[in-house]
FIMIDREN-656284 format. One record per residue (C-alpha): residue number from 1; x, y, z; residue in one letter. Coordinates in pm, whole numbers, plus 50000, padded with zeros to 5 digits. Each point is the difference from the previous one (the first is absolute). Example, Ala and Ser with C-alpha at 12.3 -4.5 7.8 and 13.67 -1.06 7.14 Angstrom:
residues 2
num 1&x 51230&y 49550&z 50780&residu a .
num 2&x 50137&y 50344&z 49934&residu s .
***
This chain:
residues 426
num 1&x 50000&y 50000&z 50000&residu m .
num 2&x 50143&y 50333&z 49904&residu h .
num 3&x 49974&y 50261&z 50275&residu g .
num 4&x 50158&y 50316&z 50134&residu f .
num 5&x 50358&y 50059&z 50110&residu s .
num 6&x 50152&y 49660&z 49941&residu t .
num 7&x 50265&y 50090&z 49743&residu t .
num 8&x 50326&y 50168&z 50097&residu e .
num 9&x 49985&y 50369&z 49910&residu h .
num 10&x 50254&y 50276&z 49965&residu n .
num 11&x 49803&y 50251&z 50206&residu s .
num 12&x 49753&y 49998&z 50286&residu a .
num 13&x 49642&y 50087&z 49916&residu a .
num 14&x 49869&y 50341&z 50113&residu p .
num 15&x 49795&y 50013&z 50320&residu a .
num 16&x 49675&y 50064&z 49812&residu w .
num 17&x 50053&y 49680&z 49796&residu v .
num 18&x 50059&y 49796&z 50315&residu e .
num 19&x 49682&y 50151&z 50141&residu s .
num 20&x 49813&y 49878&z 49689&residu c .
num 21&x 50129&y 49648&z 50055&residu r .
num 22&x 49888&y 50001&z 50362&residu e .
num 23&x 49653&y 50122&z 49910&residu l .
num 24&x 49959&y 49738&z 49727&residu l .
num 25&x 50138&y 49710&z 50199&residu c .
num 26&x 49796&y 50092&z 50307&residu a .
num 27&x 49701&y 49849&z 49819&residu t .
num 28&x 50157&y 49654&z 50022&residu c .
num 29&x 49764&y 49760&z 50175&residu a .
num 30&x 50162&y 49876&z 50324&residu p .
num 31&x 50043&y 49629&z 50056&residu a .
num 32&x 49759&y 49838&z 50244&residu s .
num 33&x 50300&y 49868&z 50193&residu d .
num 34&x 50236&y 50291&z 50082&residu p .
num 35&x 50294&y 49757&z 50007&residu a .
num 36&x 49937&y 49873&z 49647&residu s .
num 37&x 50094&y 50157&z 49669&residu e .
num 38&x 49733&y 50223&z 49839&residu p .
num 39&x 49795&y 49808&z 49746&residu t .
num 40&x 49873&y 50304&z 49816&residu c .
num 41&x 50171&y 50307&z 49862&residu a .
num 42&x 49858&y 50309&z 49832&residu p .
num 43&x 49969&y 49970&z 49624&residu a .
num 44&x 49864&y 50183&z 49699&residu c .
num 45&x 49996&y 49951&z 49625&residu t .
num 46&x 50293&y 50102&z 49783&residu y .
num 47&x 49787&y 50264&z 49833&residu g .
num 48&x 49887&y 50160&z 50326&residu s .
num 49&x 50111&y 50338&z 50129&residu v .
num 50&x 49993&y 50004&z 50380&residu l .
num 51&x 49944&y 50314&z 50207&residu q .
num 52&x 50132&y 49935&z 50351&residu p .
num 53&x 49968&y 50368&z 50101&residu a .
num 54&x 49851&y 50318&z 49851&residu p .
num 55&x 50186&y 50113&z 49686&residu s .
num 56&x 50228&y 49696&z 50019&residu t .
num 57&x 49994&y 49722&z 49740&residu f .
num 58&x 50177&y 49664&z 49964&residu v .
num 59&x 50001&y 49761&z 49706&residu t .
num 60&x 50219&y 49722&z 49866&residu c .
num 61&x 50190&y 49990&z 49671&residu a .
num 62&x 50035&y 49644&z 49867&residu p .
num 63&x 50287&y 49882&z 49782&residu a .
num 64&x 49935&y 49849&z 49657&residu k .
num 65&x 50139&y 49739&z 49763&residu i .
num 66&x 49975&y 49983&z 49621&residu n .
num 67&x 49879&y 49658&z 49886&residu v .
num 68&x 50015&y 50128&z 49641&residu h .
num 69&x 50218&y 50287&z 49881&residu l .
num 70&x 50035&y 50052&z 49627&residu g .
num 71&x 50212&y 50302&z 49906&residu i .
num 72&x 49978&y 50126&z 49642&residu y .
num 73&x 50314&y 50136&z 49830&residu p .
num 74&x 50004&y 50370&z 49927&residu h .
num 75&x 49921&y 50095&z 49644&residu n .
num 76&x 50265&y 50215&z 49827&residu p .
num 77&x 50004&y 50344&z 50159&residu g .
num 78&x 49795&y 49897&z 50305&residu e .
num 79&x 50120&y 50091&z 50348&residu h .
num 80&x 49867&y 49985&z 50356&residu g .
num 81&x 49774&y 49725&z 50133&residu y .
num 82&x 49979&y 49677&z 49802&residu h .
num 83&x 49664&y 49858&z 49896&residu r .
num 84&x 49928&y 49700&z 50219&residu a .
num 85&x 49747&y 49728&z 50075&residu d .
num 86&x 50005&y 49940&z 50373&residu s .
num 87&x 49801&y 49767&z 50222&residu i .
num 88&x 50064&y 50076&z 50365&residu m .
num 89&x 49885&y 49844&z 50325&residu m .
num 90&x 50017&y 50172&z 50342&residu p .
num 91&x 50173&y 49829&z 50292&residu l .
num 92&x 49948&y 49980&z 50373&residu g .
num 93&x 50342&y 50157&z 50060&residu l .
num 94&x 49932&y 50370&z 50049&residu c .
num 95&x 50123&y 50339&z 50112&residu d .
num 96&x 49786&y 50214&z 50231&residu w .
num 97&x 49918&y 50366&z 49932&residu v .
num 98&x 49904&y 50231&z 50288&residu f .
num 99&x 49864&y 50347&z 49927&residu m .
num 100&x 49873&y 50288&z 50207&residu r .
num 101&x 49896&y 50349&z 49907&residu t .
num 102&x 50180&y 50302&z 50137&residu r .
num 103&x 49794&y 50265&z 50176&residu n .
num 104&x 50052&y 50370&z 49942&residu a .
num 105&x 50265&y 50026&z 50273&residu t .
num 106&x 50194&y 49701&z 49863&residu d .
num 107&x 49979&y 50149&z 49653&residu h .
num 108&x 50139&y 50333&z 50119&residu a .
num 109&x 50304&y 49839&z 50160&residu t .
num 110&x 50115&y 49831&z 49681&residu h .
num 111&x 50151&y 50157&z 49692&residu d .
num 112&x 49759&y 49997&z 49710&residu t .
num 113&x 50083&y 50000&z 49635&residu t .
num 114&x 49789&y 50041&z 49693&residu t .
num 115&x 49854&y 49684&z 49854&residu n .
num 116&x 50151&y 49976&z 49653&residu a .
num 117&x 49688&y 49843&z 49851&residu e .
num 118&x 49759&y 50254&z 50145&residu n .
num 119&x 50142&y 50341&z 50100&residu p .
num 120&x 49691&y 50062&z 50213&residu q .
num 121&x 50081&y 49709&z 50235&residu v .
num 122&x 50258&y 50070&z 50272&residu a .
num 123&x 50195&y 49685&z 50081&residu d .
num 124&x 50063&y 49892&z 50361&residu a .
num 125&x 50032&y 49625&z 49953&residu i .
num 126&x 50262&y 49808&z 50194&residu s .
num 127&x 50085&y 49639&z 49917&residu v .
num 128&x 50207&y 49775&z 50225&residu e .
num 129&x 50103&y 49644&z 49913&residu m .
num 130&x 50095&y 49735&z 50255&residu s .
num 131&x 50273&y 49891&z 49757&residu v .
num 132&x 50186&y 50249&z 49784&residu s .
num 133&x 49933&y 49938&z 49632&residu c .
num 134&x 50266&y 50244&z 49881&residu g .
num 135&x 49744&y 50230&z 49836&residu v .
num 136&x 49952&y 50369&z 50075&residu e .
num 137&x 49660&y 50087&z 50144&residu t .
num 138&x 49883&y 50188&z 49690&residu r .
num 139&x 50070&y 49692&z 49787&residu n .
num 140&x 49840&y 49756&z 50242&residu n .
num 141&x 49687&y 49842&z 49852&residu t .
num 142&x 49808&y 50050&z 50326&residu v .
num 143&x 50075&y 50372&z 50001&residu y .
num 144&x 49919&y 50031&z 49629&residu r .
num 145&x 49671&y 49813&z 50045&residu a .
num 146&x 49895&y 50219&z 50293&residu a .
num 147&x 50068&y 50336&z 49840&residu h .
num 148&x 49863&y 49888&z 49660&residu s .
num 149&x 49674&y 49897&z 50168&residu m .
num 150&x 49983&y 50336&z 50179&residu c .
num 151&x 50056&y 50179&z 49671&residu a .
num 152&x 49739&y 49790&z 49818&residu a .
num 153&x 49732&y 50059&z 50264&residu f .
num 154&x 50108&y 50349&z 50114&residu n .
num 155&x 50061&y 49890&z 50359&residu k .
num 156&x 50250&y 50139&z 50252&residu p .
num 157&x 50329&y 49809&z 49981&residu a .
num 158&x 50076&y 49966&z 50371&residu a .
num 159&x 50073&y 49645&z 50116&residu f .
num 160&x 50247&y 49794&z 50194&residu e .
num 161&x 50057&y 49659&z 49841&residu i .
num 162&x 50199&y 49712&z 50143&residu y .
num 163&x 50071&y 49686&z 49796&residu v .
num 164&x 50098&y 49684&z 50184&residu e .
num 165&x 50197&y 49802&z 49742&residu k .
num 166&x 49992&y 49622&z 49976&residu h .
num 167&x 50018&y 49963&z 49619&residu i .
num 168&x 50366&y 50008&z 49887&residu p .
num 169&x 50092&y 50265&z 49744&residu v .
num 170&x 50142&y 49930&z 49651&residu q .
num 171&x 49832&y 49661&z 50007&residu s .
num 172&x 49723&y 50021&z 49739&residu g .
num 173&x 49740&y 49968&z 50277&residu l .
num 174&x 49839&y 50341&z 49944&residu g .
num 175&x 50059&y 50144&z 50347&residu g .
num 176&x 50031&y 50365&z 49900&residu s .
num 177&x 49696&y 49980&z 49771&residu s .
num 178&x 49794&y 49827&z 50267&residu s .
num 179&x 50101&y 50259&z 50260&residu d .
num 180&x 49880&y 50272&z 49761&residu a .
num 181&x 49669&y 49819&z 49943&residu a .
num 182&x 49951&y 49956&z 50376&residu a .
num 183&x 50055&y 50374&z 50043&residu t .
num 184&x 49739&y 50067&z 49732&residu i .
num 185&x 49753&y 49761&z 50167&residu r .
num 186&x 50050&y 50173&z 50334&residu a .
num 187&x 49929&y 50341&z 49845&residu l .
num 188&x 49695&y 49862&z 49820&residu c .
num 189&x 49868&y 49874&z 50333&residu s .
num 190&x 50071&y 50336&z 50163&residu m .
num 191&x 49818&y 50190&z 49725&residu w .
num 192&x 49721&y 49746&z 49932&residu n .
num 193&x 50112&y 49942&z 49641&residu i .
num 194&x 49991&y 49663&z 49824&residu s .
num 195&x 50352&y 49869&z 49932&residu p .
num 196&x 49866&y 49899&z 49658&residu h .
num 197&x 49896&y 50355&z 49910&residu d .
num 198&x 50146&y 50084&z 49658&residu e .
num 199&x 50188&y 50296&z 50146&residu r .
num 200&x 50160&y 49776&z 50261&residu v .
num 201&x 50102&y 49744&z 49736&residu i .
num 202&x 50161&y 50277&z 49795&residu r .
num 203&x 50203&y 50108&z 50303&residu v .
num 204&x 50107&y 49640&z 50058&residu a .
num 205&x 50105&y 49954&z 49637&residu q .
num 206&x 50199&y 50324&z 50017&residu h .
num 207&x 50196&y 49878&z 50303&residu i .
num 208&x 50104&y 49666&z 49848&residu g .
num 209&x 49894&y 49720&z 49769&residu a .
num 210&x 49914&y 49753&z 50281&residu d .
num 211&x 49825&y 50239&z 50240&residu v .
num 212&x 49649&y 49961&z 49857&residu a .
num 213&x 50026&y 49621&z 50034&residu f .
num 214&x 50022&y 50035&z 50377&residu f .
num 215&x 49677&y 50202&z 50002&residu l .
num 216&x 49818&y 49715&z 49826&residu w .
num 217&x 50177&y 49746&z 50216&residu g .
num 218&x 49901&y 49659&z 49861&residu n .
num 219&x 50195&y 49801&z 49738&residu p .
num 220&x 49988&y 50226&z 49696&residu t .
num 221&x 50102&y 50004&z 49635&residu f .
num 222&x 50135&y 50340&z 49898&residu l .
num 223&x 50112&y 50120&z 49658&residu s .
num 224&x 50132&y 50328&z 49857&residu g .
num 225&x 50312&y 50073&z 50204&residu v .
num 226&x 49863&y 49773&z 50272&residu g .
num 227&x 49741&y 50249&z 50124&residu d .
num 228&x 49687&y 49937&z 49790&residu e .
num 229&x 49747&y 49761&z 50153&residu l .
num 230&x 49905&y 49721&z 49760&residu e .
num 231&x 49863&y 49732&z 50227&residu r .
num 232&x 49965&y 49929&z 50371&residu m .
num 233&x 49979&y 49657&z 50161&residu f .
num 234&x 49863&y 49886&z 50336&residu p .
num 235&x 50263&y 49955&z 50267&residu s .
num 236&x 50200&y 49677&z 49985&residu v .
num 237&x 50185&y 49860&z 50300&residu h .
num 238&x 50332&y 49836&z 49927&residu v .
num 239&x 50282&y 49963&z 50256&residu p .
num 240&x 50317&y 50179&z 49893&residu v .
num 241&x 50363&y 49996&z 50109&residu a .
num 242&x 50182&y 50323&z 49910&residu l .
num 243&x 50376&y 49982&z 49955&residu i .
num 244&x 50193&y 50323&z 49968&residu r .
num 245&x 50376&y 50004&z 49930&residu p .
num 246&x 50213&y 50248&z 50191&residu q .
num 247&x 50032&y 50217&z 49688&residu l .
num 248&x 49707&y 50201&z 49866&residu g .
num 249&x 49926&y 50086&z 49638&residu v .
num 250&x 49940&y 50348&z 49860&residu s .
num 251&x 49690&y 49997&z 49781&residu t .
num 252&x 50161&y 50250&z 49762&residu v .
num 253&x 50309&y 49782&z 49961&residu e .
num 254&x 49790&y 49684&z 49949&residu a .
num 255&x 49809&y 50160&z 49713&residu y .
num 256&x 50323&y 50134&z 49851&residu a .
num 257&x 50132&y 49643&z 49995&residu m .
num 258&x 49675&y 49884&z 49839&residu f .
num 259&x 50039&y 50263&z 49727&residu d .
num 260&x 50341&y 49856&z 49910&residu e .
num 261&x 49841&y 49662&z 49916&residu h .
num 262&x 49622&y 50056&z 49973&residu p .
num 263&x 49757&y 49713&z 49948&residu t .
num 264&x 49638&y 49993&z 49891&residu q .
num 265&x 49779&y 49888&z 50291&residu p .
num 266&x 49760&y 49711&z 50027&residu h .
num 267&x 49635&y 50105&z 50023&residu l .
num 268&x 49825&y 49966&z 50339&residu p .
num 269&x 49682&y 49826&z 49880&residu g .
num 270&x 50081&y 49656&z 50144&residu d .
num 271&x 50082&y 50145&z 50342&residu m .
num 272&x 49672&y 50196&z 49997&residu c .
num 273&x 49803&y 49684&z 49928&residu l .
num 274&x 50191&y 49817&z 50272&residu c .
num 275&x 49928&y 50269&z 50261&residu l .
num 276&x 49631&y 49998&z 49911&residu e .
num 277&x 49985&y 49623&z 50046&residu a .
num 278&x 50215&y 49996&z 50314&residu v .
num 279&x 49812&y 50285&z 50166&residu s .
num 280&x 49667&y 49824&z 49933&residu h .
num 281&x 50137&y 49681&z 50155&residu s .
num 282&x 50146&y 50204&z 50284&residu n .
num 283&x 49663&y 50161&z 50076&residu a .
num 284&x 49818&y 49668&z 49987&residu m .
num 285&x 50251&y 49813&z 50212&residu g .
num 286&x 50069&y 50226&z 50294&residu e .
num 287&x 49795&y 50121&z 50294&residu n .
num 288&x 50102&y 50357&z 50076&residu r .
num 289&x 49746&y 50038&z 50276&residu s .
num 290&x 50184&y 50260&z 50205&residu a .
num 291&x 50034&y 50240&z 49708&residu a .
num 292&x 49644&y 49934&z 49886&residu a .
num 293&x 49866&y 50081&z 50345&residu l .
num 294&x 50205&y 50318&z 50023&residu g .
num 295&x 50211&y 49870&z 50288&residu a .
num 296&x 50211&y 50259&z 50180&residu t .
num 297&x 50228&y 49753&z 50176&residu t .
num 298&x 50245&y 49736&z 49886&residu c .
num 299&x 49900&y 49671&z 50164&residu d .
num 300&x 50299&y 49764&z 49983&residu n .
num 301&x 49796&y 49683&z 50043&residu a .
num 302&x 49749&y 50087&z 49727&residu n .
num 303&x 50276&y 50110&z 49765&residu v .
num 304&x 50190&y 49676&z 50049&residu a .
num 305&x 49690&y 49793&z 49923&residu r .
num 306&x 49926&y 50207&z 49690&residu a .
num 307&x 50359&y 49965&z 49876&residu a .
num 308&x 49989&y 49623&z 50041&residu s .
num 309&x 49670&y 49970&z 49811&residu a .
num 310&x 50126&y 50230&z 49727&residu h .
num 311&x 50333&y 49817&z 49943&residu a .
num 312&x 49889&y 49790&z 49696&residu p .
num 313&x 49874&y 50311&z 49821&residu v .
num 314&x 50324&y 50190&z 50070&residu m .
num 315&x 50199&y 49704&z 49866&residu h .
num 316&x 49806&y 49996&z 49671&residu r .
num 317&x 50028&y 50378&z 49966&residu a .
num 318&x 50377&y 49992&z 50056&residu a .
num 319&x 50043&y 49717&z 49751&residu e .
num 320&x 49787&y 50149&z 49721&residu e .
num 321&x 50126&y 50359&z 50020&residu i .
num 322&x 50361&y 49882&z 50027&residu s .
num 323&x 49982&y 49835&z 49657&residu q .
num 324&x 49939&y 50340&z 49834&residu l .
num 325&x 50237&y 50236&z 50187&residu l .
num 326&x 50170&y 50239&z 49758&residu y .
num 327&x 50233&y 50302&z 50015&residu n .
num 328&x 50202&y 50104&z 49695&residu n .
num 329&x 50179&y 50267&z 50203&residu l .
num 330&x 50155&y 49735&z 50227&residu a .
num 331&x 50292&y 49912&z 49770&residu d .
num 332&x 50109&y 50365&z 49991&residu a .
num 333&x 49977&y 50016&z 50380&residu v .
num 334&x 50208&y 49686&z 50041&residu m .
num 335&x 50265&y 50124&z 49758&residu r .
num 336&x 50028&y 50318&z 50204&residu k .
num 337&x 49999&y 49829&z 50341&residu v .
num 338&x 50109&y 49634&z 49970&residu p .
num 339&x 49909&y 49919&z 50361&residu c .
num 340&x 49633&y 50029&z 49895&residu v .
num 341&x 50053&y 49706&z 49765&residu r .
num 342&x 50161&y 49809&z 50287&residu d .
num 343&x 49696&y 50067&z 50222&residu a .
num 344&x 49757&y 49894&z 49727&residu l .
num 345&x 50195&y 49683&z 49923&residu t .
num 346&x 50010&y 49911&z 50370&residu w .
num 347&x 49627&y 50064&z 50046&residu a .
num 348&x 49900&y 49782&z 49706&residu k .
num 349&x 50169&y 49689&z 50143&residu v .
num 350&x 49841&y 50019&z 50345&residu q .
num 351&x 49767&y 49702&z 50041&residu p .
num 352&x 49711&y 50211&z 50132&residu e .
num 353&x 50006&y 50248&z 49709&residu v .
num 354&x 49742&y 49967&z 49722&residu q .
num 355&x 50144&y 50284&z 49790&residu g .
num 356&x 50227&y 50301&z 50041&residu a .
num 357&x 50069&y 50325&z 49814&residu l .
num 358&x 50170&y 50337&z 50032&residu v .
num 359&x 49733&y 50258&z 50086&residu t .
num 360&x 49993&y 50322&z 49799&residu g .
num 361&x 50347&y 50146&z 49956&residu s .
num 362&x 50134&y 49802&z 50299&residu g .
num 363&x 50200&y 49927&z 50195&residu s .
num 364&x 49745&y 49793&z 50196&residu a .
num 365&x 49900&y 49652&z 49889&residu v .
num 366&x 49664&y 49852&z 50098&residu f .
num 367&x 49930&y 49630&z 50039&residu a .
num 368&x 49647&y 49856&z 50006&residu f .
num 369&x 49944&y 49721&z 50251&residu c .
num 370&x 49709&y 49771&z 50079&residu s .
num 371&x 49966&y 50090&z 50369&residu t .
num 372&x 50099&y 50280&z 50235&residu t .
num 373&x 50221&y 49754&z 50186&residu q .
num 374&x 50187&y 49922&z 49677&residu d .
num 375&x 50053&y 50370&z 49937&residu a .
num 376&x 50135&y 50040&z 50354&residu q .
num 377&x 50245&y 49715&z 49951&residu r .
num 378&x 50132&y 50145&z 49673&residu v .
num 379&x 50039&y 50345&z 50157&residu a .
num 380&x 50182&y 49854&z 50300&residu t .
num 381&x 50251&y 49818&z 49778&residu r .
num 382&x 50045&y 50312&z 49787&residu a .
num 383&x 50102&y 50199&z 50308&residu r .
num 384&x 50269&y 49744&z 50073&residu l .
num 385&x 50145&y 50089&z 49657&residu r .
num 386&x 50012&y 50368&z 50105&residu n .
num 387&x 49699&y 50103&z 49793&residu y .
num 388&x 49736&y 50229&z 50140&residu r .
num 389&x 49697&y 49774&z 50000&residu a .
num 390&x 49630&y 50021&z 50083&residu y .
num 391&x 49707&y 49762&z 49992&residu s .
num 392&x 49663&y 50149&z 49916&residu t .
num 393&x 49695&y 49941&z 49779&residu i .
num 394&x 49824&y 50169&z 49710&residu t .
num 395&x 49703&y 50208&z 50117&residu v .
num 396&x 49729&y 50245&z 49898&residu g .
num 397&x 49879&y 50323&z 50157&residu l .
num 398&x 49711&y 49818&z 50170&residu s .
num 399&x 50234&y 49762&z 50184&residu d .
num 400&x 50079&y 50044&z 50366&residu m .
num 401&x 50325&y 50138&z 50138&residu v .
num 402&x 50093&y 50013&z 50367&residu c .
num 403&x 50158&y 50311&z 50149&residu y .
num 404&x 50084&y 49870&z 50347&residu s .
num 405&x 50357&y 49962&z 50125&residu k .
num 406&x 49887&y 49698&z 50200&residu e .
num 407&x 49828&y 49783&z 49738&residu c .
num 408&x 50187&y 49674&z 49938&residu t .
num 409&x 49770&y 49866&z 49730&residu c .
num 410&x 50193&y 49775&z 49763&residu d .
num 411&x 49718&y 49901&z 49765&residu a .
num 412&x 49946&y 50250&z 49724&residu a .
num 413&x 49674&y 49902&z 49829&residu a .
num 414&x 49798&y 50281&z 50157&residu l .
num 415&x 50260&y 50244&z 50116&residu c .
num 416&x 50229&y 50049&z 49705&residu g .
num 417&x 50344&y 49910&z 50134&residu a .
num 418&x 50163&y 49779&z 50258&residu d .
num 419&x 50250&y 50069&z 50273&residu a .
num 420&x 50301&y 49956&z 49775&residu c .
num 421&x 49919&y 50309&z 49794&residu t .
num 422&x 50156&y 50209&z 50272&residu t .
num 423&x 50331&y 49814&z 50016&residu q .
num 424&x 50203&y 50185&z 49743&residu t .
num 425&x 50346&y 49864&z 50068&residu t .
num 426&x 50156&y 49683&z 50129&residu a .
***
């Protein structure tokens, strides 16, 4: 189960963020026996925006994998983004975005600058990351998303934002895009605007090619430059081991390597048909009673029973999707950073792995497994090889995520990710 404050961070969270955690986790149902471990922990859906205090908002930002990525070569004279067919699935591994508005006094004590996209909007947005990403604030996707939303809706740009990072950077897992989308969702909740409003989607597409995907949130086929919605699929639940070499990959450098030896991509039609069939089987075969009933707690016993009953469906899903995994950017990534090829080769020979692939522009490799326990075993062995490794599961925005520090749930069918998602190093 993925929760708060379990990954090592470079900086301590601000006091107001810790206060948010305490308010949220105070809703945890106490165990009947004070000496026993709690059986329930507070939970919400991945698409929810929580409001633990007035003018304070919290939401999660899930990672993603590309089960199909077909990059098209540039035509002569073309520059910028490549045309792409991309089928992405969100994961239980997630960052957390905390936001609170500044009052007039707070605003007056901070320097303000003019918002470049709307000269009428004064900018008093601060962004703090738990882990430094090596990006100046004005280039941070969270900052850009916040002030672009304020410009689009003519709102005061006065917020404090804290991002608790769990998704590794330069990994092809979409962390920066998902953080931006979570920021947009929080603002939409604050202003009572649908996150699917056309104006919101335009802001998301302006920030980055993957940002709109995280607003839709289920497995999705995107075209154009990877930002145009073609088709959305119901959520599918497949256990995943993530294996990330010590070296990251620059997206710009990966595409430059692709341009040196471009290839025409396979079309995504077969994967679309597979996801339709698998998601239908998934819906028929599992009992997601807690989500259906709008549960607000994570019940370890119920989750474990649901995971056990759902195991045959997860096995079939892992097997069928694995046969069609495709990424024609992966060869360029592996030429640039050979340790990615080593990680992929190692993942493919693990007995629990149904199929493995580089996600996006790397450097992370994902491996589909039949059960959450299999994914945990693969991740544990990967850490012994000095990889950063996580075990998690593919999810949708209606799936449950736990935000308690104390939850020890290790069955991911209802809650999105198991305990190993938080163990980032050996």
